[in-house]
C-alpha positions in Angstrom: -0.1 -0.1 -0.2 1.4 3.4 -1.4 2.4 5.6 1.8 0.0 8.8 2.5 1.2 12.2 2.0 -1.9 13.3 4.5 -0.5 14.5 7.7 -2.5 15.3 10.9 -3.3 18.8 11.6 -1.8 20.0 15.0 -3.5 22.6 17.1 -1.9 24.1 20.8 -3.8 26.2 22.7 -2.0 27.9 26.0 -4.1 29.3 28.6 -3.6 30.4 31.8 -5.7 29.2 35.1 -9.4 30.0 35.1 -9.4 31.0 31.3 -11.5 28.3 29.8 -8.2 26.5 28.1 -9.5 23.3 28.4 -13.7 24.3 27.6 -12.0 25.7 24.0 -9.9 22.5 23.7 -13.2 20.5 24.1 -14.9 22.7 21.8 -11.7 21.7 19.0 -12.2 18.1 19.7 -15.3 18.3 18.6 -15.6 20.2 15.9 -12.8 18.2 14.7 -15.4 15.4 15.1 -18.6 17.2 13.7 -16.5 17.8 10.8 -14.9 14.3 9.7 -11.9 14.1 12.0 -10.4 11.2 14.4 -9.4 14.0 16.9 -6.7 13.3 19.7 -6.5 15.5 23.0 -3.5 15.6 25.8 -3.0 18.6 28.3 0.4 19.3 29.7 0.7 20.9 33.5 2.6 23.8 32.6 4.2 26.8 35.3 3.1 27.5 38.3 4.1 30.7 37.9 2.2 31.8 35.4 -0.5 31.1 37.1 -1.0 27.1 36.0 -0.5 27.9 32.9 -1.2 24.5 30.6 -0.9 23.5 27.1 -3.7 21.8 25.8 -2.7 20.2 22.0 -5.1 18.7 19.7 -4.2 17.0 16.3 -6.5 16.4 13.8 -6.8 13.5 11.1 -9.2 13.0 8.4 -11.7 10.2 8.8 -11.7 9.6 5.4 -8.0 9.0 5.0 -8.1 6.4 7.7 -11.0 4.3 5.8 -8.9 4.6 2.5 -5.8 3.6 4.2 -7.5 1.2 6.3 -5.0 1.5 9.4 -5.0 3.8 12.4 -2.6 7.1 12.2 0.4 7.5 14.6 -0.9 10.7 16.7 1.6 12.3 18.7 1.2 13.8 22.5 2.7 16.5 22.6 3.5 19.6 20.2 6.9 19.0 18.4 8.7 22.7 17.8 8.5 23.0 13.7 5.5 21.2 13.5 2.1 22.8 15.0 0.2 24.5 12.4 -1.8 26.6 14.7 -1.3 28.3 17.9 -3.6 29.7 20.2 -2.6 31.8 23.4 -4.8 34.0 26.1 -2.3 36.2 27.2 0.4 37.7 25.0 3.7 36.3 27.4 1.8 32.9 26.4 2.4 33.1 22.8 5.9 34.3 23.6 6.5 31.2 25.7 5.1 29.4 22.0 7.7 31.0 20.1 10.6 30.4 22.6 9.6 26.7 22.6 9.7 26.7 19.2 6.0 25.6 18.0 5.4 28.5 15.6 7.3 29.1 12.4 7.2 31.1 9.7 6.5 28.2 6.9 3.6 26.5 8.5 1.8 28.0 11.7 -0.8 30.8 12.3 -0.1 32.9 15.9 -3.2 33.5 17.4 -3.0 35.7 20.8 -4.6 37.9 23.1 -2.8 41.4 23.0 -3.5 41.9 27.0 -0.9 41.0 29.6 -1.0 38.6 33.0 2.0 39.4 35.3 4.0 36.5 36.1 4.5 36.2 39.9 8.6 37.3 38.8 7.6 40.6 37.0 5.1 41.1 40.1 7.5 40.7 43.3 10.4 42.6 41.1 12.4 45.7 43.2 11.6 47.7 40.0 9.3 47.4 36.8 10.1 44.1 36.2 7.7 44.0 33.2 8.5 42.0 30.5 8.8 43.7 26.8 5.8 43.3 24.9 6.9 45.1 22.1 9.7 42.5 21.3 7.2 39.6 21.7 5.0 41.7 19.3 7.8 41.9 17.0 9.0 38.2 17.2 5.7 36.8 16.3 5.4 39.1 13.0 8.8 37.3 12.1 7.8 33.6 13.3 4.7 32.8 12.3 3.1 32.4 9.1 0.0 34.4 10.1 -0.3 36.5 13.2 -3.1 37.8 15.1 -3.3 39.5 18.0 -6.3 42.0 19.8 -7.1 42.4 23.7 -9.2 39.4 23.8 -9.9 39.9 27.7 -11.4 43.5 26.5 -13.7 41.5 23.9 -14.8 39.0 26.5 -15.7 41.8 29.0 -17.7 43.4 26.3 -19.9 40.1 25.3 -20.2 39.0 28.4 -19.0 35.8 28.5 -14.9 34.2 29.2 -11.8 34.7 27.2 -12.3 31.0 25.7 -15.5 31.8 23.5 -12.9 34.8 22.0 -10.2 32.8 21.7 -13.0 30.0 19.7 -14.4 33.0 18.0 -11.0 33.9 16.5 -9.7 30.8 15.8 -12.7 30.1 13.2 -12.3 33.6 11.8 -8.9 33.1 11.0 -9.8 30.5 8.7 -6.6 28.5 9.5 -8.9 25.0 10.1 -10.8 23.7 6.9 -14.0 24.0 9.6 -16.8 26.2 8.9 -18.2 28.6 11.0 -21.7 27.1 11.2 -19.6 24.2 12.9 -18.6 26.0 15.6 -21.5 27.9 16.3 -23.2 24.1 16.6 -20.9 23.4 19.3 -21.3 25.7 21.4 -25.1 25.1 21.4 -24.7 21.5 22.1 -22.7 23.1 25.0 -25.4 24.1 26.9 -23.8 26.5 29.2 -24.4 29.8 28.8 -25.1 29.4 24.9 -26.2 33.1 24.4 -23.4 34.9 26.0 -20.5 32.5 24.2 -22.3 32.8 21.1 -22.1 36.9 21.0 -18.5 36.8 22.5 -17.7 33.9 20.2 -19.3 36.4 17.2 -16.9 39.2 18.3 -14.0 37.3 18.2 -14.6 36.1 14.9 -15.2 39.6 13.4 -11.8 40.4 14.9 -10.1 38.0 13.4 -11.3 38.8 10.3 -10.6 42.5 10.5 -13.9 43.0 11.1 -15.1 45.0 13.8 -12.5 47.0 14.5 -13.2 49.8 17.2 -13.7 53.6 15.4 -12.1 56.1 15.8 -12.9 58.2 19.1 -15.0 61.1 17.4 -13.3 64.5 18.6 -15.4 65.9 21.4 -16.7 69.6 20.9 -14.3 72.1 23.7 -15.7 72.1 27.1 -17.0 75.5 28.5 -13.8 77.2 30.4 -13.7 76.0 34.1 -11.3 77.1 37.2 -9.3 74.0 37.0 -8.8 74.3 33.1 -7.8 77.7 33.2 -5.3 77.2 36.0 -4.1 73.9 33.8 -3.8 75.4 30.3 -0.5 77.8 30.8 1.2 75.5 32.7 0.6 72.5 29.4 1.7 75.9 27.6 5.2 76.0 29.6 5.9 72.5 28.9 5.8 73.2 24.7 8.1 76.5 25.7 10.3 75.4 28.4 11.3 71.4 27.3 12.7 69.7 24.6 9.8 68.1 22.6 11.6 63.9 23.3 10.8 65.2 26.9 6.9 66.6 26.5 5.1 63.2 26.6 6.7 62.3 30.1 6.5 65.8 31.5 2.7 65.4 30.4 2.1 62.7 32.7 3.9 64.2 35.0 2.5 67.0 35.1 -1.0 65.5 35.7 -0.2 62.9 38.3 1.2 65.8 40.5 -1.5 67.6 40.2 -3.6 64.5 41.0 -1.7 63.8 44.0 -1.7 67.5 45.2 -2.7 70.8 43.3 -1.8 73.0 40.2 0.8 75.0 42.2 2.7 71.6 42.8 2.7 70.6 39.4 4.0 73.9 38.9 6.8 73.3 41.2 7.5 70.1 39.4 7.4 72.2 36.4 10.1 74.6 37.6 12.2 71.4 38.8 12.0 70.2 35.4 13.5 73.7 33.8 16.1 73.4 35.6 17.1 70.6 34.4 16.6 71.2 30.8 19.0 74.1 31.6 21.1 71.4 33.0 21.1 69.3 30.0 21.6 72.4 27.7 24.4 73.5 29.2 26.1 69.5 29.6 25.3 69.5 25.8 22.1 66.9 25.7 21.6 67.7 22.6 23.9 64.9 21.3 22.3 63.1 24.0 19.0 63.4 22.8 18.3 64.8 26.4 18.3 61.9 28.2 18.6 63.9 31.3 15.9 66.1 31.3 13.9 63.3 29.6 14.3 60.7 32.2 14.0 63.4 34.8 10.6 64.0 33.7 9.3 60.4 34.3 11.7 60.1 38.0 10.6 63.2 39.4 6.9 62.9 39.2 7.2 59.3 40.6 9.5 61.0 43.4 6.9 63.8 44.0 4.3 61.9 44.3 5.7 59.3 46.9 2.7 57.0 48.9 1.7 58.8 52.3 -1.2 58.0 54.1 -3.5 60.7 52.4 -2.5 58.9 49.0 -3.2 55.3 50.0 -6.6 56.5 51.1 -7.3 58.4 48.1 -6.6 55.9 45.6 -8.6 53.0 47.9 -11.7 55.1 48.1 -11.3 56.7 44.4 -14.7 54.8 42.4 -12.8 54.0 39.3 -11.1 50.8 42.1 -14.5 49.9 42.7 -15.3 49.7 38.8 -12.3 47.8 38.4 -13.5 45.3 41.1 -17.1 44.5 39.6 -15.0 44.3 36.0 -13.0 41.6 37.1 -14.9 39.6 39.0 -17.7 39.8 36.7 -20.2 41.5 39.1 -24.2 42.0 38.1 -25.6 45.7 38.2 -27.4 44.2 41.1 -24.6 42.2 43.1 -23.0 43.5 46.6 -19.3 43.8 46.1 -17.8 43.8 49.6 -14.3 44.8 49.6 -12.1 44.4 52.9 -8.3 46.5 53.0 -5.7 44.5 55.2 -3.8 47.9 56.7 -1.2 48.1 59.4 -0.1 51.9 60.0 2.8 52.0 61.8 3.7 54.6 64.2 6.5 56.1 62.0 3.9 56.4 59.3 1.1 58.3 61.8 4.3 60.5 63.3 4.8 61.4 59.3 1.2 62.8 58.8 1.0 65.1 61.2 2.4 68.4 61.4 6.3 68.2 60.9 7.0 69.5 64.4 3.9 67.7 66.5 5.1 64.8 64.2 9.1 64.7 65.2 7.7 64.4 68.8 5.3 61.8 68.1 8.1 59.6 66.5 9.6 59.9 70.0 7.2 58.3 72.2 7.8 54.8 72.2 5.1 53.9 74.7 2.5 55.1 71.7 3.7 51.9 69.7 1.8 49.6 71.6 -1.4 51.7 69.5 0.2 50.2 66.1 1.0 46.9 67.2 -1.3 44.7 64.9 -3.1 45.2 61.7 -6.6 46.6 60.8 -9.4 45.4 58.3 -10.9 48.6 56.9 -14.7 47.5 54.9 -14.3 50.1 52.6 -17.5 48.9 51.2 -19.4 49.9 53.8 -20.5 53.4 54.8 -18.5 53.7 57.8 -15.2 52.1 56.6 -15.2 54.5 52.9 -15.9 57.4 55.3 -13.0 57.0 57.5 -10.8 57.2 54.9 -12.2 59.4 52.4 -12.2 61.9 55.8 -8.5 60.8 56.0 -7.8 60.9 52.0 -9.2 65.0 52.6 -6.0 65.9 54.5 -3.8 66.3 51.8 -4.8 69.7 51.6 -2.5 70.0 54.5 0.3 67.5 53.1 3.2 70.0 52.6 2.8 70.7 56.4 3.4 67.1 57.3 6.7 65.7 58.5 7.0 63.2 55.6 6.8 65.9 53.3 9.7 67.8 54.4 11.4 65.2 54.5 11.2 63.9 51.1 10.8 67.4 49.6 14.6 68.2 51.4 15.8 64.5 49.6 14.0 65.9 46.3 16.9 69.1 46.6 19.3 67.6 47.6 19.5 64.2 45.0 19.0 67.5 42.1 21.8 68.9 43.5 23.7 66.0 43.1 22.4 65.7 40.0 22.9 69.3 38.6 27.3 68.8 40.2 27.3 65.4 37.7 25.6 66.8 34.8 28.4 69.4 34.1 31.3 66.9 34.6 29.8 63.8 33.5 26.2 63.5 31.8 26.3 59.9 31.5 26.4 59.7 35.3 23.6 62.3 36.1 21.4 60.5 34.0 22.4 57.0 35.7 21.3 59.0 39.4 18.2 60.2 38.0 17.2 57.1 37.5 18.4 55.6 40.7 15.2 57.2 41.7 13.4 54.1 41.0 15.1 52.5 44.4 12.3 55.0 46.0 8.9 53.0 45.7 6.3 52.1 48.2 5.1 52.6 51.3 6.8 51.6 54.9 9.1 49.4 55.1 9.9 49.1 51.4 10.3 52.5 51.0 12.6 53.1 53.8 14.8 50.5 52.5 14.6 51.7 48.8 15.6 55.0 50.2 18.4 53.4 52.3 20.0 52.1 49.3 19.7 54.7 47.7 21.8 57.3 50.4 24.1 54.4 50.1 24.7 54.7 46.6 25.0 58.9 46.5 27.4 58.3 49.3 29.8 55.9 47.3 29.6 57.7 44.6 30.6 60.9 46.2 34.1 60.0 47.2 34.6 57.8 43.7 37.2 58.8 40.9 35.3 61.0 37.8 34.5 61.0 35.1 33.6 58.0 33.8 31.0 56.8 37.0 27.8 55.6 34.9 28.5 52.1 34.9 29.6 52.5 38.7 26.1 53.5 39.3 24.3 51.5 37.6 26.0 48.5 38.7 25.2 49.9 42.2 21.4 50.5 41.2 21.3 47.0 39.7 22.8 45.2 42.9 20.3 47.4 45.2 17.5 46.0 42.7 18.7 42.2 43.0 17.6 41.6 46.0 15.7 42.8 49.1 18.7 41.8 52.1 21.1 44.2 50.4 23.3 41.3 49.9 24.1 42.0 46.2 25.0 45.7 47.0 26.9 44.9 49.9 29.1 42.9 48.0 29.2 45.6 45.5 29.4 48.5 48.0 32.5 46.6 49.0 34.4 46.2 45.4 34.3 49.4 44.7 35.6 50.5 48.1 
C-alpha cells in the first residue's frame, strides 16, 4: 500500500488557569469530530509561576483517509517544535513562550493571541519595573509566524459578557486556519448548553476581529468644553511644557504634570515644572542635544514619581476612588444588582502616623515609644461599607495639609539634595547624571519597602561621592542593579565592597 502524504492538523492552545482553556480544547475536539476528523487531545500542565499555564494539544486526522488506508494513524501526545499548524494563546507572554519553544514557524504556523498581559510572579515581585517587553513579543511574532492575529481578547470577553475562551474560539474560526466552516463552531457552542447566548455573542466578536472586521472606530473629536477654573489653571502649565522643554521630554512631562496635579494641586504641578525647567537648563549646558536630551527626559519621569510618593493620604485617596470599585466589579464580573464587599488589610505603624502629622508634632510623636503598642496590630477596613469608606475619605481629604507634614518636608528636602547632586554631575559626567536620575526607581512603595529603597539610594549617593570621576555611569548602574537584585541587600553590600 502506498504511503499517504496526508498529515494531521496540529493545534496547540496555551492558556492560564481559569481562562477556560480546557473548555476550548473540548470544543476544538468536537468541531473536528463533526467535520469528519479523528481527534486526539492531551493536556500538559505548565508553569505554576504563570498562574497554572497549561498546553492543550490537539491533532486532527481525516476519517476518510483512515478508511482509505485501512490503518490507524500515529498521533503525537505533545507539540513538536516546527510541527504545529495553529497556536492559540490566551495572553501575550503565552504567545512568547510558544515562540521560544519553537512551536511557531514562518512556513506553517498561524499564531492567534490576546494582546493583554497577565503578569507573572517574577514580574510582580521585582523591586523595580519587572515587566517583560511586550513590544519584543509582537516583533518576534511578526517574524516567526506565517499569520499573526492579535487583539485584546480580555476586553472583548467583557464586552460580550462571557469568558476569554469564547473569544479564542471565535478567533480560531475567523482565522481560516482550520478547514471547518463557522456553522460547525456555532453548533458546538449550542451543544454545550451552557451560557449559549453569551458565548455565541462573544464568539462572534472574536470571529469579526480575527477577520479584520468590527475594529473599534476612532474616537470622535469632543467639542471643546466650557471654561472651568481647573482648565484655566492647567492651560498655562501645558503651555510651559511646550515652551521650556525639548520635544523628547514632553510626553513624560505631560503625564508628570497630570500626576502631580492629581496628587496635590496645580500649584504643586507648577513646582514640578519649575524643577524640570532647571534640569532642562543643565541638560542644555552639558550638550544634551547630542545625547537626545536623556537627562531631562529621564528627569521628567522620575521626578514626577518621587514628588508623588505614597503617604497615608495618597493610600486612602486611591483606595476610595470610584474607578477602583468599578475595576473590582469588572474583574469579578459582578452583575449590576450584586453587592460587592471590599475589605482592606491595613497596618499603619507609628512611623506612618507621625509622618502624617505637622512636622513639629510628628517629630515629637516619633520619639514616644509608648505609643507603639497602639499600632502593633493590623486593621481590617471595609471600604464598601459607609463607615469604612467615610473614614478613609476623611483621611484622604487631609492632603490639603500634606505640605506641612513631617513626611513631606523630609521627602522634599531629599528631592532637592538629589537634584543638586544631579546638577553637579551633569557639568562633568553627563552619563553619570542620567544614571543617578534613574536611581529614583529604588525609592518606591510604602512603609518598610520605601525605607529600604531610600536607605539603598543614600548608600549609592554616598559611595559615588568619593569615587573617581568622570566615568561613574557604569558604577552607578552596577550599584543600582545590585540594590534591585534582592531585598536583603547582600548584592549591594558586595558591590559596595568591591568599589571600596
